[in-house]
PyMOL Python script that loads the backbone (N, CA, C, O; Angstrom):
from pymol import cmd

cmd.read_pdbstr("""\
ATOM      1  N   MET A   1    -178.285  61.907 144.412  1.00  0.00           N
ATOM      2  CA  MET A   1    -179.253  62.748 143.735  1.00  0.00           C
ATOM      3  C   MET A   1    -178.637  64.125 143.424  1.00  0.00           C
ATOM      4  O   MET A   1    -178.893  64.720 142.377  1.00  0.00           O
ATOM      5  N   ARG A   2    -177.840  64.593 144.345  1.00  0.00           N
ATOM      6  CA  ARG A   2    -177.267  65.932 144.162  1.00  0.00           C
ATOM      7  C   ARG A   2    -176.108  65.896 143.173  1.00  0.00           C
ATOM      8  O   ARG A   2    -176.099  66.660 142.207  1.00  0.00           O
ATOM      9  N   ASP A   3    -175.142  65.030 143.396  1.00  0.00           N
ATOM     10  CA  ASP A   3    -173.940  65.008 142.565  1.00  0.00           C
ATOM     11  C   ASP A   3    -174.168  64.380 141.197  1.00  0.00           C
ATOM     12  O   ASP A   3    -173.637  64.871 140.201  1.00  0.00           O
ATOM     13  N   ILE A   4    -174.931  63.326 141.129  1.00  0.00           N
ATOM     14  CA  ILE A   4    -175.114  62.594 139.868  1.00  0.00           C
ATOM     15  C   ILE A   4    -176.263  63.162 139.050  1.00  0.00           C
ATOM     16  O   ILE A   4    -176.122  63.392 137.849  1.00  0.00           O
ATOM     17  N   GLN A   5    -177.388  63.386 139.693  1.00  0.00           N
ATOM     18  CA  GLN A   5    -178.571  63.832 138.960  1.00  0.00           C
ATOM     19  C   GLN A   5    -178.729  65.353 138.921  1.00  0.00           C
ATOM     20  O   GLN A   5    -179.552  65.872 138.167  1.00  0.00           O
ATOM     21  N   GLY A   6    -177.950  66.062 139.727  1.00  0.00           N
ATOM     22  CA  GLY A   6    -177.958  67.517 139.688  1.00  0.00           C
ATOM     23  C   GLY A   6    -179.121  68.194 140.386  1.00  0.00           C
ATOM     24  O   GLY A   6    -179.393  69.368 140.136  1.00  0.00           O
ATOM     25  N   HIS A   7    -179.814  67.473 141.257  1.00  0.00           N
ATOM     26  CA  HIS A   7    -180.926  68.087 141.986  1.00  0.00           C
ATOM     27  C   HIS A   7    -180.405  69.112 142.982  1.00  0.00           C
ATOM     28  O   HIS A   7    -179.270  69.022 143.452  1.00  0.00           O
ATOM     29  N   SER A   8    -181.243  70.077 143.294  1.00  0.00           N
ATOM     30  CA  SER A   8    -180.857  71.095 144.269  1.00  0.00           C
ATOM     31  C   SER A   8    -180.788  70.474 145.662  1.00  0.00           C
ATOM     32  O   SER A   8    -181.387  69.432 145.926  1.00  0.00           O
ATOM     33  N   GLY A   9    -180.050  71.131 146.537  1.00  0.00           N
ATOM     34  CA  GLY A   9    -179.950  70.656 147.911  1.00  0.00           C
ATOM     35  C   GLY A   9    -181.301  70.581 148.587  1.00  0.00           C
ATOM     36  O   GLY A   9    -181.586  69.629 149.314  1.00  0.00           O
ATOM     37  N   ARG A  10    -182.135  71.580 148.352  1.00  0.00           N
ATOM     38  CA  ARG A  10    -183.478  71.602 148.955  1.00  0.00           C
ATOM     39  C   ARG A  10    -184.306  70.427 148.454  1.00  0.00           C
ATOM     40  O   ARG A  10    -185.006  69.788 149.239  1.00  0.00           O
ATOM     41  N   ALA A  11    -184.236  70.133 147.150  1.00  0.00           N
ATOM     42  CA  ALA A  11    -185.015  69.027 146.579  1.00  0.00           C
ATOM     43  C   ALA A  11    -184.554  67.693 147.158  1.00  0.00           C
ATOM     44  O   ALA A  11    -185.378  66.830 147.463  1.00  0.00           O
ATOM     45  N   VAL A  12    -183.254  67.522 147.310  1.00  0.00           N
ATOM     46  CA  VAL A  12    -182.722  66.282 147.882  1.00  0.00           C
ATOM     47  C   VAL A  12    -183.155  66.153 149.337  1.00  0.00           C
ATOM     48  O   VAL A  12    -183.617  65.094 149.761  1.00  0.00           O
ATOM     49  N   ALA A  13    -183.007  67.224 150.091  1.00  0.00           N
ATOM     50  CA  ALA A  13    -183.406  67.201 151.498  1.00  0.00           C
ATOM     51  C   ALA A  13    -184.888  66.862 151.638  1.00  0.00           C
ATOM     52  O   ALA A  13    -185.263  66.047 152.481  1.00  0.00           O
ATOM     53  N   ASP A  14    -185.720  67.478 150.825  1.00  0.00           N
ATOM     54  CA  ASP A  14    -187.158  67.191 150.870  1.00  0.00           C
ATOM     55  C   ASP A  14    -187.452  65.733 150.532  1.00  0.00           C
ATOM     56  O   ASP A  14    -188.263  65.093 151.200  1.00  0.00           O
ATOM     57  N   ALA A  15    -186.796  65.207 149.500  1.00  0.00           N
ATOM     58  CA  ALA A  15    -187.033  63.823 149.084  1.00  0.00           C
ATOM     59  C   ALA A  15    -186.621  62.830 150.169  1.00  0.00           C
ATOM     60  O   ALA A  15    -187.222  61.765 150.308  1.00  0.00           O
ATOM     61  N   LEU A  16    -185.595  63.187 150.933  1.00  0.00           N
ATOM     62  CA  LEU A  16    -185.099  62.298 151.988  1.00  0.00           C
ATOM     63  C   LEU A  16    -185.747  62.573 153.340  1.00  0.00           C
ATOM     64  O   LEU A  16    -185.496  61.854 154.306  1.00  0.00           O
ATOM     65  N   GLY A  17    -186.566  63.593 153.411  1.00  0.00           N
ATOM     66  CA  GLY A  17    -187.215  63.948 154.676  1.00  0.00           C
ATOM     67  C   GLY A  17    -186.230  64.512 155.689  1.00  0.00           C
ATOM     68  O   GLY A  17    -186.365  64.274 156.889  1.00  0.00           O
ATOM     69  N   LEU A  18    -185.238  65.261 155.210  1.00  0.00           N
ATOM     70  CA  LEU A  18    -184.201  65.825 156.069  1.00  0.00           C
ATOM     71  C   LEU A  18    -184.200  67.337 155.964  1.00  0.00           C
ATOM     72  O   LEU A  18    -184.748  67.912 155.024  1.00  0.00           O
ATOM     73  N   SER A  19    -183.574  67.968 156.945  1.00  0.00           N
ATOM     74  CA  SER A  19    -183.311  69.396 156.810  1.00  0.00           C
ATOM     75  C   SER A  19    -182.172  69.560 155.813  1.00  0.00           C
ATOM     76  O   SER A  19    -181.437  68.611 155.541  1.00  0.00           O
ATOM     77  N   THR A  20    -182.028  70.756 155.272  1.00  0.00           N
ATOM     78  CA  THR A  20    -180.925  71.001 154.344  1.00  0.00           C
ATOM     79  C   THR A  20    -179.588  70.789 155.043  1.00  0.00           C
ATOM     80  O   THR A  20    -178.664  70.235 154.449  1.00  0.00           O
ATOM     81  N   ALA A  21    -179.474  71.219 156.287  1.00  0.00           N
ATOM     82  CA  ALA A  21    -178.226  71.047 157.037  1.00  0.00           C
ATOM     83  C   ALA A  21    -177.886  69.575 157.220  1.00  0.00           C
ATOM     84  O   ALA A  21    -176.728  69.184 157.072  1.00  0.00           O
ATOM     85  N   ALA A  22    -178.883  68.754 157.542  1.00  0.00           N
ATOM     86  CA  ALA A  22    -178.643  67.319 157.720  1.00  0.00           C
ATOM     87  C   ALA A  22    -178.237  66.671 156.404  1.00  0.00           C
ATOM     88  O   ALA A  22    -177.355  65.813 156.379  1.00  0.00           O
ATOM     89  N   MET A  23    -178.882  67.081 155.304  1.00  0.00           N
ATOM     90  CA  MET A  23    -178.525  66.538 153.997  1.00  0.00           C
ATOM     91  C   MET A  23    -177.095  66.902 153.637  1.00  0.00           C
ATOM     92  O   MET A  23    -176.357  66.063 153.119  1.00  0.00           O
ATOM     93  N   LYS A  24    -176.689  68.147 153.905  1.00  0.00           N
ATOM     94  CA  LYS A  24    -175.322  68.583 153.612  1.00  0.00           C
ATOM     95  C   LYS A  24    -174.319  67.792 154.439  1.00  0.00           C
ATOM     96  O   LYS A  24    -173.258  67.422 153.937  1.00  0.00           O
ATOM     97  N   SER A  25    -174.642  67.532 155.695  1.00  0.00           N
ATOM     98  CA  SER A  25    -173.757  66.757 156.559  1.00  0.00           C
ATOM     99  C   SER A  25    -173.588  65.334 156.036  1.00  0.00           C
ATOM    100  O   SER A  25    -172.472  64.819 155.972  1.00  0.00           O
ATOM    101  N   ARG A  26    -174.680  64.710 155.668  1.00  0.00           N
ATOM    102  CA  ARG A  26    -174.609  63.346 155.130  1.00  0.00           C
ATOM    103  C   ARG A  26    -173.852  63.299 153.803  1.00  0.00           C
ATOM    104  O   ARG A  26    -173.084  62.370 153.552  1.00  0.00           O
ATOM    105  N   LEU A  27    -174.074  64.305 152.960  1.00  0.00           N
ATOM    106  CA  LEU A  27    -173.376  64.356 151.685  1.00  0.00           C
ATOM    107  C   LEU A  27    -171.875  64.521 151.900  1.00  0.00           C
ATOM    108  O   LEU A  27    -171.072  63.891 151.211  1.00  0.00           O
ATOM    109  N   HIS A  28    -171.499  65.367 152.853  1.00  0.00           N
ATOM    110  CA  HIS A  28    -170.085  65.561 153.168  1.00  0.00           C
ATOM    111  C   HIS A  28    -169.445  64.247 153.627  1.00  0.00           C
ATOM    112  O   HIS A  28    -168.354  63.896 153.177  1.00  0.00           O
ATOM    113  N   ARG A  29    -170.126  63.521 154.525  1.00  0.00           N
ATOM    114  CA  ARG A  29    -169.599  62.228 155.007  1.00  0.00           C
ATOM    115  C   ARG A  29    -169.527  61.208 153.888  1.00  0.00           C
ATOM    116  O   ARG A  29    -168.571  60.435 153.820  1.00  0.00           O
ATOM    117  N   ALA A  30    -170.513  61.190 153.017  1.00  0.00           N
ATOM    118  CA  ALA A  30    -170.507  60.238 151.899  1.00  0.00           C
ATOM    119  C   ALA A  30    -169.358  60.531 150.941  1.00  0.00           C
ATOM    120  O   ALA A  30    -168.681  59.609 150.486  1.00  0.00           O
ATOM    121  N   ARG A  31    -169.136  61.799 150.632  1.00  0.00           N
ATOM    122  CA  ARG A  31    -168.025  62.160 149.744  1.00  0.00           C
ATOM    123  C   ARG A  31    -166.688  61.780 150.373  1.00  0.00           C
ATOM    124  O   ARG A  31    -165.800  61.273 149.687  1.00  0.00           O
ATOM    125  N   ALA A  32    -166.539  62.022 151.675  1.00  0.00           N
ATOM    126  CA  ALA A  32    -165.296  61.672 152.362  1.00  0.00           C
ATOM    127  C   ALA A  32    -165.069  60.167 152.332  1.00  0.00           C
ATOM    128  O   ALA A  32    -163.938  59.717 152.147  1.00  0.00           O
ATOM    129  N   THR A  33    -166.120  59.392 152.509  1.00  0.00           N
ATOM    130  CA  THR A  33    -166.002  57.930 152.467  1.00  0.00           C
ATOM    131  C   THR A  33    -165.569  57.463 151.086  1.00  0.00           C
ATOM    132  O   THR A  33    -164.693  56.606 150.967  1.00  0.00           O
ATOM    133  N   VAL A  34    -166.170  58.015 150.047  1.00  0.00           N
ATOM    134  CA  VAL A  34    -165.788  57.646 148.679  1.00  0.00           C
ATOM    135  C   VAL A  34    -164.335  58.025 148.418  1.00  0.00           C
ATOM    136  O   VAL A  34    -163.582  57.227 147.861  1.00  0.00           O
ATOM    137  N   ARG A  35    -163.928  59.239 148.816  1.00  0.00           N
ATOM    138  CA  ARG A  35    -162.534  59.661 148.640  1.00  0.00           C
ATOM    139  C   ARG A  35    -161.581  58.696 149.328  1.00  0.00           C
ATOM    140  O   ARG A  35    -160.561  58.310 148.758  1.00  0.00           O
ATOM    141  N   HIS A  36    -161.914  58.308 150.550  1.00  0.00           N
ATOM    142  CA  HIS A  36    -161.080  57.384 151.322  1.00  0.00           C
ATOM    143  C   HIS A  36    -160.993  56.025 150.622  1.00  0.00           C
ATOM    144  O   HIS A  36    -159.909  55.451 150.521  1.00  0.00           O
ATOM    145  N   MET A  37    -162.114  55.512 150.143  1.00  0.00           N
ATOM    146  CA  MET A  37    -162.129  54.210 149.486  1.00  0.00           C
ATOM    147  C   MET A  37    -161.342  54.238 148.180  1.00  0.00           C
ATOM    148  O   MET A  37    -160.612  53.294 147.879  1.00  0.00           O
ATOM    149  N   VAL A  38    -161.480  55.300 147.410  1.00  0.00           N
ATOM    150  CA  VAL A  38    -160.764  55.412 146.141  1.00  0.00           C
ATOM    151  C   VAL A  38    -159.265  55.537 146.399  1.00  0.00           C
ATOM    152  O   VAL A  38    -158.459  54.914 145.707  1.00  0.00           O
ATOM    153  N   ARG A  39    -158.893  56.334 147.383  1.00  0.00           N
ATOM    154  CA  ARG A  39    -157.480  56.548 147.702  1.00  0.00           C
ATOM    155  C   ARG A  39    -156.815  55.257 148.163  1.00  0.00           C
ATOM    156  O   ARG A  39    -155.649  55.020 147.850  1.00  0.00           O
ATOM    157  N   ASP A  40    -157.537  54.425 148.897  1.00  0.00           N
ATOM    158  CA  ASP A  40    -156.967  53.204 149.463  1.00  0.00           C
ATOM    159  C   ASP A  40    -157.121  51.975 148.574  1.00  0.00           C
ATOM    160  O   ASP A  40    -156.705  50.884 148.963  1.00  0.00           O
ATOM    161  N   THR A  41    -157.709  52.128 147.393  1.00  0.00           N
ATOM    162  CA  THR A  41    -157.873  51.011 146.469  1.00  0.00           C
ATOM    163  C   THR A  41    -156.645  50.926 145.580  1.00  0.00           C
ATOM    164  O   THR A  41    -156.322  51.891 144.887  1.00  0.00           O
ATOM    165  N   PRO A  42    -155.946  49.780 145.582  1.00  0.00           N
ATOM    166  CA  PRO A  42    -154.759  49.663 144.730  1.00  0.00           C
ATOM    167  C   PRO A  42    -155.140  49.726 143.252  1.00  0.00           C
ATOM    168  O   PRO A  42    -156.195  49.240 142.844  1.00  0.00           O
ATOM    169  N   GLU A  43    -154.273  50.326 142.475  1.00  0.00           N
ATOM    170  CA  GLU A  43    -154.505  50.383 141.033  1.00  0.00           C
ATOM    171  C   GLU A  43    -154.235  49.019 140.424  1.00  0.00           C
ATOM    172  O   GLU A  43    -153.330  48.314 140.871  1.00  0.00           O
ATOM    173  N   PRO A  44    -155.006  48.632 139.409  1.00  0.00           N
ATOM    174  CA  PRO A  44    -154.741  47.355 138.738  1.00  0.00           C
ATOM    175  C   PRO A  44    -153.402  47.413 138.016  1.00  0.00           C
ATOM    176  O   PRO A  44    -152.947  48.481 137.606  1.00  0.00           O
ATOM    177  N   ALA A  45    -152.786  46.262 137.869  1.00  0.00           N
ATOM    178  CA  ALA A  45    -151.514  46.188 137.144  1.00  0.00           C
ATOM    179  C   ALA A  45    -151.730  46.643 135.718  1.00  0.00           C
ATOM    180  O   ALA A  45    -152.770  46.368 135.121  1.00  0.00           O
ATOM    181  N   ARG A  46    -150.763  47.329 135.180  1.00  0.00           N
ATOM    182  CA  ARG A  46    -150.869  47.803 133.797  1.00  0.00           C
ATOM    183  C   ARG A  46    -150.155  46.839 132.873  1.00  0.00           C
ATOM    184  O   ARG A  46    -149.166  46.208 133.246  1.00  0.00           O
ATOM    185  N   GLY A  47    -150.671  46.739 131.667  1.00  0.00           N
ATOM    186  CA  GLY A  47    -150.071  45.848 130.687  1.00  0.00           C
ATOM    187  C   GLY A  47    -150.459  44.401 130.957  1.00  0.00           C
ATOM    188  O   GLY A  47    -151.024  44.084 132.004  1.00  0.00           O
ATOM    189  N   GLY A  48    -150.162  43.556 130.036  1.00  0.00           N
ATOM    190  CA  GLY A  48    -150.491  42.140 130.209  1.00  0.00           C
ATOM    191  C   GLY A  48    -151.961  41.896 129.946  1.00  0.00           C
ATOM    192  O   GLY A  48    -152.727  42.823 129.680  1.00  0.00           O
ATOM    193  N   ASN A  49    -152.337  40.646 130.024  1.00  0.00           N
ATOM    194  CA  ASN A  49    -153.719  40.305 129.810  1.00  0.00           C
ATOM    195  C   ASN A  49    -154.280  39.624 131.061  1.00  0.00           C
ATOM    196  O   ASN A  49    -153.658  39.681 132.121  1.00  0.00           O
ATOM    197  N   ALA A  50    -155.413  39.001 130.954  1.00  0.00           N
ATOM    198  CA  ALA A  50    -156.104  38.450 132.116  1.00  0.00           C
ATOM    199  C   ALA A  50    -155.285  37.418 132.862  1.00  0.00           C
ATOM    200  O   ALA A  50    -155.422  37.306 134.080  1.00  0.00           O
ATOM    201  N   ASP A  51    -154.418  36.639 132.166  1.00  0.00           N
ATOM    202  CA  ASP A  51    -153.643  35.607 132.859  1.00  0.00           C
ATOM    203  C   ASP A  51    -152.284  36.124 133.328  1.00  0.00           C
ATOM    204  O   ASP A  51    -151.446  35.359 133.804  1.00  0.00           O
ATOM    205  N   GLY A  52    -152.076  37.460 133.183  1.00  0.00           N
ATOM    206  CA  GLY A  52    -150.860  38.062 133.691  1.00  0.00           C
ATOM    207  C   GLY A  52    -149.687  38.057 132.730  1.00  0.00           C
ATOM    208  O   GLY A  52    -148.620  38.574 133.059  1.00  0.00           O
ATOM    209  N   ASN A  53    -149.862  37.489 131.561  1.00  0.00           N
ATOM    210  CA  ASN A  53    -148.779  37.458 130.576  1.00  0.00           C
ATOM    211  C   ASN A  53    -148.832  38.681 129.691  1.00  0.00           C
ATOM    212  O   ASN A  53    -149.907  39.188 129.369  1.00  0.00           O
ATOM    213  N   GLN A  54    -147.691  39.135 129.313  1.00  0.00           N
ATOM    214  CA  GLN A  54    -147.604  40.269 128.378  1.00  0.00           C
ATOM    215  C   GLN A  54    -147.574  39.717 126.965  1.00  0.00           C
ATOM    216  O   GLN A  54    -146.825  38.784 126.675  1.00  0.00           O
ATOM    217  N   ASP A  55    -148.369  40.278 126.100  1.00  0.00           N
ATOM    218  CA  ASP A  55    -148.399  39.853 124.694  1.00  0.00           C
ATOM    219  C   ASP A  55    -147.703  40.825 123.819  1.00  0.00           C
ATOM    220  O   ASP A  55    -147.633  40.625 122.607  1.00  0.00           O
TER     221      ASP A  55
END
""", "prot")
cmd.dss("prot")
cmd.show_as("cartoon", "prot")
cmd.util.cbc("prot")
cmd.orient("prot")
């Protein structure tokens, strides 16, 4: 809600029934998890087509 939809921290915290501090903590952990997953995901091979042959 905060990063994608641009809602304020207070609005997100209220919608989730959390304090602002708790919402910030959860958002920090979620961002770290996404960063970790993106960093550890191998990049797809470049070039070629679906069967692996280069045209």
